[in-house]
C-alpha positions in Angstrom: 181.6 231.0 29.3 180.3 234.0 27.4 179.0 237.3 28.9 175.2 237.4 28.3 174.3 240.6 30.2 175.3 243.1 32.9 172.9 244.4 35.5 173.3 247.6 37.3 171.4 248.7 40.4 171.9 252.0 42.2 175.3 252.4 40.5 176.1 256.0 39.5 173.3 257.3 37.2 171.6 253.9 37.0 169.0 253.9 39.8 166.6 251.0 39.3 167.9 247.7 38.1 169.0 248.2 34.5 169.8 245.2 32.3 172.2 245.6 29.4 172.2 242.5 27.1 175.6 241.8 25.6 175.9 240.4 22.0 177.8 237.2 21.5 180.2 238.9 19.1 180.2 242.7 19.0 178.1 245.1 21.2 178.1 248.8 20.2 176.9 251.0 23.1 175.9 254.3 21.4 174.4 257.5 22.6 175.2 261.1 23.3 178.0 262.3 25.6 177.5 261.9 29.4 174.5 259.6 29.0 176.0 256.6 30.8 177.9 254.6 28.1 181.3 254.6 29.9 179.6 253.7 33.2 178.7 250.3 31.7 182.3 249.6 30.7 183.6 250.7 34.1 181.0 248.6 35.9 182.4 245.6 34.1 185.9 246.5 34.9 184.9 246.7 38.6 183.1 243.4 38.4 186.0 241.6 36.8 188.5 243.3 39.1 190.6 244.2 36.1 192.6 246.9 38.0 191.6 249.6 35.5 188.8 251.0 37.7 188.1 250.7 41.4 184.7 251.1 43.1 184.4 253.9 45.7 181.6 255.6 47.7 180.9 258.1 44.9 179.6 255.2 42.8 176.5 255.0 44.9 173.5 256.6 43.3 172.8 259.8 45.3 169.0 259.5 45.0 169.1 255.9 46.2 171.4 256.9 49.1 168.9 259.7 50.1 166.2 257.0 50.2 168.2 255.1 52.8 169.6 252.3 50.6 173.1 251.1 51.6 174.4 249.1 48.7 174.9 249.2 45.0 175.1 246.1 42.8 176.8 244.9 39.6 175.7 241.6 38.3 176.8 239.6 35.2 175.0 236.7 33.5 176.9 234.1 31.6 175.8 231.5 29.0 177.6 229.1 26.7 178.4 227.3 30.0 180.7 224.2 30.2 178.7 221.0 30.0 180.9 219.4 32.6 182.9 221.0 35.4 185.2 219.6 38.1 184.1 221.5 41.2 185.7 219.3 43.9 188.0 216.3 43.8 188.4 215.0 40.2 184.8 214.1 39.3 182.8 216.1 36.8 179.5 217.6 37.6 177.6 220.6 36.1 176.3 224.0 37.2 172.8 222.8 36.4 173.2 219.6 38.5 174.4 221.7 41.4 171.4 224.1 41.1 173.6 227.1 40.4 171.7 228.5 37.4 169.1 231.2 37.4 165.6 231.0 36.0 166.9 231.6 32.5 169.4 228.8 32.7 172.4 231.3 33.0 175.1 231.6 35.6 174.4 234.9 37.4 177.0 236.4 39.7 176.1 239.4 41.8 178.6 241.6 43.5 177.3 243.9 46.2 179.2 247.0 47.4 178.8 249.1 50.5 177.5 252.6 49.9 179.6 254.3 52.6 183.0 252.9 51.4 182.5 251.5 48.0 184.1 248.2 49.2 183.0 244.8 48.0 180.7 243.4 50.6 179.5 240.2 49.1 179.8 238.0 46.0 176.8 235.7 45.4 175.3 233.5 42.8 171.7 234.2 42.0 170.2 230.8 41.3 167.2 228.6 41.5 168.3 226.6 44.5 166.5 223.9 46.6 164.0 225.5 49.0 164.5 222.7 51.5 166.8 223.9 54.2 168.8 220.7 54.4 169.3 220.4 50.6 170.2 224.1 50.4 173.3 223.5 52.6 174.8 220.6 50.6 177.4 222.8 48.7 178.7 224.1 52.1 179.0 220.7 53.8 182.4 219.1 54.4 183.0 215.6 53.2 182.5 214.0 56.7 179.1 215.8 57.1 178.0 214.8 53.6 178.8 211.2 54.3 177.0 211.3 57.6 173.9 212.8 55.9 174.1 210.3 53.1 174.3 207.3 55.5 171.2 208.7 57.4 169.3 208.8 54.1 170.5 205.3 53.1 172.1 206.4 49.8 175.6 205.0 50.4 175.1 202.3 47.8 174.2 204.8 45.1 177.6 206.6 45.5 180.0 205.0 43.1 183.1 206.7 44.5 182.6 207.7 48.2 185.6 209.9 48.1 183.8 212.3 45.8 181.6 215.0 47.3 179.6 215.8 44.1 178.5 212.1 43.9 177.2 212.2 47.5 175.3 215.5 46.7 173.7 213.9 43.6 172.7 210.8 45.5 171.2 212.8 48.4 169.2 215.0 46.0 168.0 212.0 44.0 166.7 210.4 47.2 164.8 213.6 48.1 162.5 213.1 45.1 161.1 216.2 43.2 163.0 219.3 44.5 161.2 222.6 44.9 163.4 225.5 44.1 163.4 229.2 44.9 165.4 232.2 43.9 168.4 232.3 46.2 171.4 234.6 46.6 174.0 232.0 47.4 177.0 233.7 49.1 180.1 232.2 47.7 182.0 232.7 50.9 179.3 230.9 52.9 177.1 228.8 50.7 180.1 227.3 48.9 182.5 227.1 51.8 183.6 223.5 51.6 186.9 222.1 53.0 189.1 224.1 50.7 186.6 226.6 49.3 187.6 225.3 45.9 184.1 225.3 44.4 183.9 229.0 43.9 187.5 229.2 42.8 186.8 226.5 40.1 183.8 228.5 38.8 185.7 231.8 38.9 188.6 230.3 36.9 186.1 229.6 34.0 184.9 233.2 33.8 186.0 235.3 30.8 189.0 237.6 31.2 188.1 241.3 30.8 190.3 244.1 29.5 189.3 247.8 29.3 190.9 250.3 27.0 189.8 253.8 28.1 189.4 256.9 26.0 191.7 258.9 28.3 194.5 256.4 28.6 197.9 257.9 28.3 199.8 257.1 25.1 203.5 257.4 25.6 206.1 254.7 25.2 207.1 255.3 28.8 203.6 254.2 30.1 203.4 250.9 31.9 201.0 249.4 29.4 203.5 250.1 26.6 206.5 248.8 28.5 204.9 245.6 29.9 204.5 243.5 26.7 208.0 244.3 25.5 209.6 243.9 28.9 207.8 240.6 29.3 209.2 239.6 25.9 212.7 240.5 27.2 212.2 238.3 30.3 211.0 235.3 28.2 213.9 235.7 25.8 216.4 235.8 28.7 214.8 232.8 30.3 215.2 230.8 27.1 218.9 231.7 26.9 219.7 231.3 30.5 222.2 228.5 30.0 224.2 230.7 27.5 223.8 233.7 29.8 225.2 231.8 32.8 228.2 230.5 30.7 228.9 234.1 29.5 228.7 235.4 33.1 231.3 232.7 34.1 233.6 233.7 31.3 233.3 237.4 32.2 233.9 236.6 35.9 237.0 234.5 35.1 238.4 237.2 32.9 237.9 239.9 35.5 239.3 237.8 38.3 242.3 237.0 36.2 243.0 240.8 35.8 242.4 241.3 39.6 244.7 238.5 40.5 247.5 239.8 38.3 247.0 243.3 39.8 247.3 241.9 43.3 250.5 240.0 42.3 252.1 243.3 41.2 250.8 245.0 44.4 252.4 242.2 46.5 255.8 243.1 45.0 255.4 246.7 46.4 253.2 246.3 49.5 252.8 242.6 50.4 250.9 243.4 53.7 248.3 245.4 51.7 248.0 242.8 49.0 247.3 240.1 51.5 244.4 242.0 52.9 242.6 242.1 49.6 240.4 239.4 48.1 238.9 239.8 44.6 235.2 239.0 44.3 232.1 240.3 42.5 229.8 242.3 44.9 226.7 241.2 42.9 225.7 239.3 39.8 225.6 241.3 36.6 222.2 242.8 35.7 220.9 242.2 32.2 218.6 245.1 31.6 217.1 246.2 28.3 214.9 249.2 27.7 212.8 248.9 24.6 210.8 251.3 22.5 209.3 251.3 19.0 211.1 253.5 16.5 209.4 254.6 13.2 210.9 256.2 10.2 214.1 258.1 10.8 214.4 256.6 14.3 211.4 258.6 15.7 210.2 256.9 18.9 206.6 256.2 19.6 206.3 259.0 22.2 207.3 261.5 19.6 204.6 260.4 17.1 201.1 261.8 16.8 198.6 261.0 19.5 196.5 258.9 17.0 199.4 256.7 16.1 200.4 256.3 19.8 196.8 255.3 20.7 196.6 252.8 17.8 199.9 251.1 18.9 198.9 251.1 22.6 195.6 249.6 21.7 197.4 246.6 20.2 199.8 246.4 23.2 196.6 246.2 25.3 195.3 243.4 23.0 198.7 241.5 23.3 198.5 241.6 27.1 194.9 240.4 27.1 195.6 237.6 24.8 198.6 236.5 26.8 196.4 236.2 29.9 194.4 233.3 28.4 197.1 231.4 26.6 196.7 227.7 27.4 193.2 228.2 28.8 189.6 227.8 27.4 188.6 231.2 28.7 186.9 233.8 26.6 188.3 237.3 26.2 186.1 240.4 26.5 187.7 243.5 24.9 185.9 246.7 26.1 187.1 249.8 24.2 185.9 253.2 25.1 185.6 255.6 22.2 188.1 254.0 19.8 187.8 257.1 17.6 189.7 259.3 20.1 192.6 261.1 18.4 192.1 259.0 15.3 192.0 260.3 11.7 188.6 259.3 10.1 190.4 256.7 7.9 192.0 255.1 11.0 188.6 255.2 12.7 187.1 253.1 10.0 190.1 250.8 9.8 190.0 250.2 13.5 186.3 249.4 13.8 186.6 247.0 10.8 189.5 245.3 12.6 187.4 245.0 15.7 184.5 243.6 13.8 186.8 240.9 12.3 188.2 240.2 15.8 184.6 239.7 17.1 184.1 236.9 14.6 186.9 234.9 16.2 185.9 232.1 18.6 185.9 233.0 22.3 186.1 236.8 21.7 183.6 239.4 22.5 184.0 243.1 21.7 182.1 245.9 23.5 182.6 249.4 22.1 181.2 252.8 23.1 180.9 255.6 20.6 178.9 258.7 19.7 180.6 259.2 16.3 178.0 258.6 13.5 180.5 257.0 11.1 181.5 254.4 13.6 178.0 253.8 15.0 176.9 253.3 11.3 179.3 250.3 11.0 178.0 248.6 14.1 176.0 245.4 13.6 172.3 246.1 14.1 171.9 243.1 16.5 174.6 244.5 18.8 173.4 248.1 19.1 172.5 249.2 22.6 171.1 252.7 22.6 171.6 254.6 25.8 169.2 257.5 26.4 167.6 259.2 29.4 164.0 259.4 30.6 162.1 262.5 31.6 163.8 262.5 35.0 167.3 262.3 33.5 167.9 258.7 34.5 169.7 256.7 31.8 168.3 253.5 30.4 169.1 251.2 27.5 167.0 250.4 24.5 167.4 247.3 22.3 167.4 247.6 18.5 164.1 247.6 16.6 162.9 249.9 13.8 161.7 252.6 16.2 164.9 252.5 18.3 167.2 252.5 15.3 165.3 255.5 13.9 165.7 257.3 17.2 169.4 256.4 17.5 170.4 257.4 14.0 168.5 260.7 14.3 170.2 261.4 17.7 173.7 260.5 16.4 173.3 261.8 12.8 174.1 258.5 11.0 173.8 259.2 7.3 173.4 256.9 4.3 176.1 256.9 1.6 175.8 259.6 -1.0 175.1 259.0 -4.6 171.5 257.7 -4.3 170.0 260.9 -5.6 171.1 260.0 -9.2 170.3 256.3 -8.9 167.5 254.2 -10.5 168.6 251.2 -8.4 171.2 250.4 -5.7 173.7 247.6 -5.2 174.8 247.5 -1.6 178.4 246.4 -1.2 180.8 246.1 1.7 183.6 248.5 0.7 185.1 250.9 -1.8 187.0 248.1 -3.5 183.7 246.4 -4.4 182.6 249.6 -6.1 185.8 249.6 -8.2 185.3 245.9 -8.9 181.7 246.2 -10.2 182.2 249.4 -12.1 185.3 248.3 -14.0 183.9 244.8 -14.8 180.7 246.4 -16.1 182.3 249.1 -18.2 185.0 246.8 -19.6 182.6 244.0 -20.6 180.2 246.5 -22.2 183.1 248.2 -24.2 184.2 244.8 -25.5 180.6 244.0 -26.6 179.8 241.3 -24.0 177.1 243.4 -22.4 174.5 245.7 -24.0 174.8 248.3 -21.3 176.9 249.0 -18.2 175.7 249.7 -14.6 176.5 253.3 -15.2 174.3 253.5 -18.3 171.4 251.9 -16.4 172.1 254.3 -13.4 172.6 251.4 -11.1 174.8 252.7 -8.3 177.0 250.6 -6.0 176.8 252.0 -2.5 179.2 250.9 0.2 177.6 250.3 3.5 180.4 248.7 5.5 178.8 245.3 5.8 175.3 243.9 5.4 173.4 244.1 8.7 175.1 247.3 9.9 173.3 250.4 11.1 174.4 252.3 7.9 173.0 249.4 5.9 169.7 249.9 7.7 169.7 253.6 7.1 170.5 253.2 3.4 167.8 250.6 2.9 165.2 252.8 4.5 166.1 255.6 2.3 166.1 253.4 -0.8 162.7 252.1 0.1 161.5 255.6 0.9 162.7 256.8 -2.6 161.1 253.7 -4.2 164.5 252.4 -5.4 165.0 248.7 -6.1 168.0 247.3 -4.4 170.1 244.2 -3.9 173.2 243.1 -2.0 176.6 241.9 -3.3 179.2 240.5 -0.8 182.2 238.2 -0.8 181.3 234.6 0.1 184.4 234.2 2.3 184.4 230.5 1.3 187.6 228.9 2.7 187.8 231.6 5.4 186.8 231.5 9.1 183.7 229.4 9.6 182.2 232.2 11.7 182.4 234.6 8.8 181.0 232.2 6.4 178.1 231.6 8.8 177.5 235.3 9.1 177.3 235.7 5.3 174.7 232.9 5.2 172.7 234.6 7.9 172.8 237.9 5.9 171.7 236.1 2.7 168.7 234.6 4.6 167.7 238.0 5.9 168.0 239.8 2.6 166.2 237.1 0.6 163.6 237.0 3.4 162.8 240.6 2.7 162.1 239.7 -1.0 165.4 241.2 -2.3 168.2 239.6 -4.3 171.5 238.6 -2.7 174.6 237.9 -4.7 177.9 236.5 -3.4 181.2 235.5 -5.1 181.7 231.9 -6.1 185.3 232.4 -5.1 186.4 233.6 -1.6 186.8 237.3 -2.3 186.9 239.7 -5.3 190.8 239.6 -5.1 190.6 235.9 -6.1 189.4 237.0 -9.6 192.6 238.8 -10.4 194.6 237.3 -13.3 198.2 236.2 -12.3 199.4 237.1 -15.9 198.1 240.7 -15.5 199.8 241.0 -12.0 203.0 239.7 -13.5 202.9 242.3 -16.4 202.0 245.2 -14.0 204.4 244.4 -11.2 207.0 242.0 -12.5 206.0 239.5 -9.7 204.5 236.1 -10.4 201.9 235.3 -7.7 200.2 231.9 -7.2 196.9 231.7 -5.4 193.8 229.5 -5.4 190.1 230.3 -5.5 189.6 229.9 -1.7 192.9 231.2 -0.2 193.4 234.7 1.2 194.4 236.1 -2.1 194.2 239.7 -0.9 196.9 239.1 1.7 199.1 236.9 -0.6 199.0 239.3 -3.5 199.5 242.3 -1.2 202.6 240.8 0.4 204.1 239.6 -2.9 203.8 243.0 -4.7 204.4 245.1 -1.6 201.1 247.0 -1.5 198.5 247.2 1.3 196.0 244.3 1.1 193.1 246.7 1.1 194.5 248.5 -1.9 195.0 245.4 -4.1 191.8 245.7 -6.1 192.0 249.5 -6.5 195.5 249.3 -7.9 195.3 246.1 -10.0 191.7 245.4 -11.0 191.5 248.5 -13.4 194.2 246.7 -15.5 192.0 243.6 -16.1 190.9 243.2 -19.7 187.5 241.9 -20.7 188.9 238.6 -21.7 190.7 238.3 -18.4 187.6 239.2 -16.5 185.6 236.5 -18.4 188.3 233.9 -18.0 189.0 234.5 -14.3 185.3 233.9 -13.6 184.6 230.8 -15.8 182.8 227.9 -14.2 181.3 224.7 -15.5 177.6 223.6 -15.5 177.4 220.2 -17.1 179.0 220.6 -20.5 178.5 224.4 -20.6 181.1 227.0 -19.7 179.7 230.2 -18.1 181.2 233.5 -16.9 180.2 234.3 -13.4 181.0 238.0 -13.5 179.2 238.5 -16.9 176.1 236.8 -15.4 176.4 238.9 -12.2 176.3 242.2 -14.1 173.4 240.9 -16.2 171.5 240.0 -13.1 172.2 243.4 -11.6 170.9 245.1 -14.7 167.5 243.4 -14.2 167.0 245.7 -11.2 165.8 248.4 -13.7 164.4 246.0 -16.4 
């Protein structure tokens, strides 16, 4: 199951029912401070009972309370539902067959809390359920009552396995003919109270697991969240070595008892009556305890490092715990991260948000991030932007992305396009700084060797990094380019051979760009690192590296020559000769040999032709 939306009613600043749609991959909740961004994440933590946040009476909207309302609600909608589900016995049914979906075909779970205490009062499923009173009670009937009703309606012969409650329900509903439905709040403690109350438990077990990393989380290696993953690793290691540990304990016990026995023998020579009163034994089993920390250079522990490093490490402890909770299950994981920029150097901020973007492309993972930092908001995918603002009465509400909303959001946050456009006659939008190095060096080197008449620099075609096609910064840059009347195109890695989700994302961006009448270029190989010449790498580093056109060359080369993967192009590509650039990008069309990178630069030059 995947989180589709969260709905808040009378919860903190959200007064009327407010729906916040959640993107299937990454959702970026942006807006100014104290506008209600963190409230959304904390509402989800309360809904999923993650332990990070607890509801209390102060969560009731004060204006709603003054109007006499006595409850606040947090509801979540889920899509990507399982096609078949075992709700009782061992027979498969579905949420749709059991009339447990809302009007949009989603599973909607509503949690209601008492205003005076903040305690959970009721968990219900909002669904289009049979309006007929008898049919509406089927999910709560015990097996004996279901059979009795089925016999009365004469459907016994339609039930293949009369031990299965879901088959009796299907037969009874089928006999009723067309079923009229109405919106119903089906209390899971009443409307689903079968013999063992297993129906709700089975549904609940399919929900995603939720983990919230808060901006104000402590960041010492003595904190519980830092200790837990490592201490759990200790426990698992001890369990796997328990046979050896037990044998070692026996050896230690035998050795100590031997010493004690020999001591008593000597004591008996001097005071036999005292020696006879003493019996050697262990008071308790030995305790195997280990306290772990992470030490950096010069043995400096994590709690002595800078706050940004501590938060970065703890964020990944947090991820490790969340992932561990779903090992062996099909459950999705929702990572909610409040203000990931807190205590981080700008370079780490960018690195972190890019890592989260990559994580969001993994199957069964959703990322929800809040931020008010322009640089991070600019990297968010446009489709996932949720802009939180306030109306004239100071009540927060959420706007979905369109041109007007994006304009308002970027003006509010101060998201800026990349610099350099003021000298440009045309713009090539690329994903990162390595792409800029790649295009500029290829262009200048091929021109110097006589393979091109001019370089991109000569033509004043400027590569601009925008952090990914489809991001907010991408939108800002395109708007400025269009406003200045500059021609533009997009150049991205194809990611062929990489994660299918990423390949699909590139295809979607290609369709969007070409749909707007602009050119879109992508590499024939997986990434720009796949064009590096192994001979050149050998000459420059003394290391022979082997890689293919579609493997993760950036990672392979980086590990082999001991440099960061993201620095591979910047450090090695400037050493590529014109012939190496041509040869590394040769491809065959019929009997003709062509150079992809030469053709790419020639195509880019047509922007100003």
